[in-house]
N, C-alpha and C positions, 0 to 999 in steps of 0.2 A: 562593323566586322571587316577585317582585312581580307584581301583576295586569297591569301594563303590559308587562313582559317577557314574561309568558305569553301575552298577546294577540299580541305581535309575534313570538313564536317560531314555528318551523316545525312542521309535522305530518310526522312520518317514516313512511314506508311500507316494508315489506320483504317479499320473497319469494325463492325461490332463482333467479329469472330474469324472463322476460317476463311472468309472471302479474300482476306488479304494475301493468301498463299498464291492465288491464280496470278495476281497482279505483281507480286514479288518474282515469281518465276519468269515472267516476261521481261521485267526490269532487269534482272540479273543477266539475262541472256544477251542483252544489248550493251549493258554497263557492268562488267564483271569485275572492275576495279573498285566500285564504290563501297562504302560502308552503309548498311541499312539498319534502321531502327523500326522495330515492329511493335505497333500498339494494337491489341485485340480487346476491344471495349466491351468486355462481358457484362460490366455493371449495368449497361444500357441496352442489352441484347434483346430482341433484334430490332433494328432500326425501322424495317419495313412494316411493322405493325404499329407504329407510334404516330403521334400528331406531329405536325410541323414544328410546333414550339419544343416538343421533346427531343426531336431530331436536331434541331438548332442548338439546344442546350447540350446535347451529348457531343456534337461537334465542337462546341466551345470548350467543354471539359478536356476533349483530347488535345485541341490546339494549345490551352494553357499549359498542360502537361509536357507536350513535345517541344514547346518553344523555350523551355527552361534549360535545355541542354544545348550541345554544340550541333545544331541542326541547320543545313544550309537550304533545304527545300522540303515540302510536304506533298505527299501523293494522298488524296482523298479516295482511298481504295474501294469505295462503296457508291453505287449508282444512286441510291436514295439519298445518301448524305450529300452527293455532289449536286443533286437537283434541288435539294431543299436548304440544305445549311451553307453550302459553298458561297453562294451569292452574299450571304450575311457576314461569313467569316472573311471573305476577300475584302470587305470594306474596313475591317478592324485589324487585320494583321498584314504586315508588309512583307512577310517572307515569301519567296516564290513558291507557288503552288500549281498543282495540276489536279483535275478532277477527271471523272469518267465520261461526263455529258458531251463536251465538244469533241473530243477524239473519236467517241462513238458515232456521233452525227456526221462527222467529217468522213469516217470510214464508209458509212452508208452511202453518201453522196458521191464518193469517188469510186468505189468498187462494187457497189450494188444498187446503182442509180435506178434501174428499172425492174428490180426483183420484187418478188412477193416476201415480205418479211413478217415472221411471227416473233414477236417481241416478248420474251418471258422476263417478267419483272415483279417485284414486291407490290402489295396493295398500294403503299405510299407512293411509289414511283409511278404507277398507273395514274393515280389520282392527280399527282403533280403534272403529268402530261408534258414534259419538256423535251423529250428526245425527238419525236416526229416533227413537231414545228420547227425546231433548229435544223433537222436534216433537210427539210423541204426548203428552207432558206438557202441552203448550201447547195441544193440541186438535186435532191432525191425526188424521184417521180413515181416510185413503185406502189404497190398496195402495202399497207401497214396494219398488222393486226396486234393489239396490245392484249396480253394475257395476264391477269393478276394470279400470282401463284401463292396461294394461301397455304401456310404450314410448311413450305419447302425448306425455308432457312432454318427454322427451329428442328426439323427432322435431321437436316444435315449436321447441325451442332450436336444433337443428341444421338447421332449415328444410328437412327432408326431405319435401316436399309429395307426392311420389308414394307414399311409404310411408305418409303420413297418410291418403291416399285409400283405400289398402288396408285400414288399421286401421279406419277409419270404416265402410267397406263390410262388413267381417267384423262389426263390432258390430251394424249394421242386420240382416244375415242371421240372426245369432243370436237377435235379439230381435224379430223381424218380428211375431210374434203380439201382443206387448204394444204395440208401436208403432202398430199399426193400431186400437187401441182409441180411441174418440172422446174418452175422458177422459184420454188419456196425455198427460203433460208430461215433457219432459226437463230435468232440473236439473243445471246445471254445477256439479259439486262440487270443481272445482279452477279457480283463477283463470286458469290457462292455456287452458282449454277455451273461453271466448268467442272467443278468437282463431281457433278452428276453425269458427265459426258459417257462414261461407261455405261451407266444405267439407260440413258436416253437412246444410246446406239441399239439397244436391245429391242426397242419398240419402234423404230423407224427405218426406212429403207436408206441403203448406203448412199443413194443420190442426194439425199437431203443434207445440205451443208449446215454445219453449226459454226456461228460466228462468235468468237471470243474477242471482245474489244481490247483486251489487256495489252496486246502488242502494240496497238495504236496509241495507248496511254503511255507505254514505255517510249515510243518514239516521240512522242510530244515532250516527255520529260527530258529525253536526251537532247532534243533540239533546244528546250529551254535552258539547259545547263551549258550547252555549247555556245549559245548567244551570249551568255552571261560569263563566259570563260571560267566556269567553276567545275568542270569535269575533273574528276580525280585522277592524277597521273601515277600514284603509287600502285604497284601491283598487288598490294595487300589488301584483301577484302574481308568483310565480317558481317554477320547477320546476328543482331542482338534483340532481345525483347526488352521493354521498358523497365521490367523488374530485375534487369541485369543478368538474366539467364540467356544461354544460347537458344536460338530459335529451332524448334524441330517440327517439320511439316507433319500434318495428320495422315493417317492411313488412307489409302485410295478407297472410294466408294464404288461398289460394284454389285 
């Protein structure tokens, strides 16, 4: 692939559904000239409730589809797929790729080294247990509480707002003692969860910081493209879905 073709190629992002929106927003804020190609893998939704083999096969399905077009890089816009499928995919595809795991761990080590972290994640991500060990390797020294959030992604995809209020209220009740700590931070360990920020803010104090790693992922992507000299120069940007339609973000949950 020539350098010119690489620069003009699209950046593909995939997730099982709406989670891709939070990552796309962060990426667009840093790289407004890029072309974006979005895959929301509803066929295998949701990754967080599946086995490792199913998650790997879903990632393989997405990569096969995405690499058929003029794509210069791929963002695995899903924490679960990044933890479980990306190591397998990176051994089989040569296209530049960025996942959620390392940028999240680096963010904790650099900005929240001694803080108390409540990590909200899918059951599969909690079982994989990849974030905390990597963050500690990079210098994180704080307390780390992993919380498996059952049903959250499905309810977000189905727009079940009343049920989401119940799930968030239950989470807050069960972890009230930790949440009241002045050093406590909530880390969104699923790209769907920033879409719940409006609901979560209703149940916690304003002093409790919520961390969305999407901007750290966008920074990692920007650095990778810069180092490879394939940042897009043209001012014309676009966001398209793999089915050829224009991408339209979902309504805000509140």
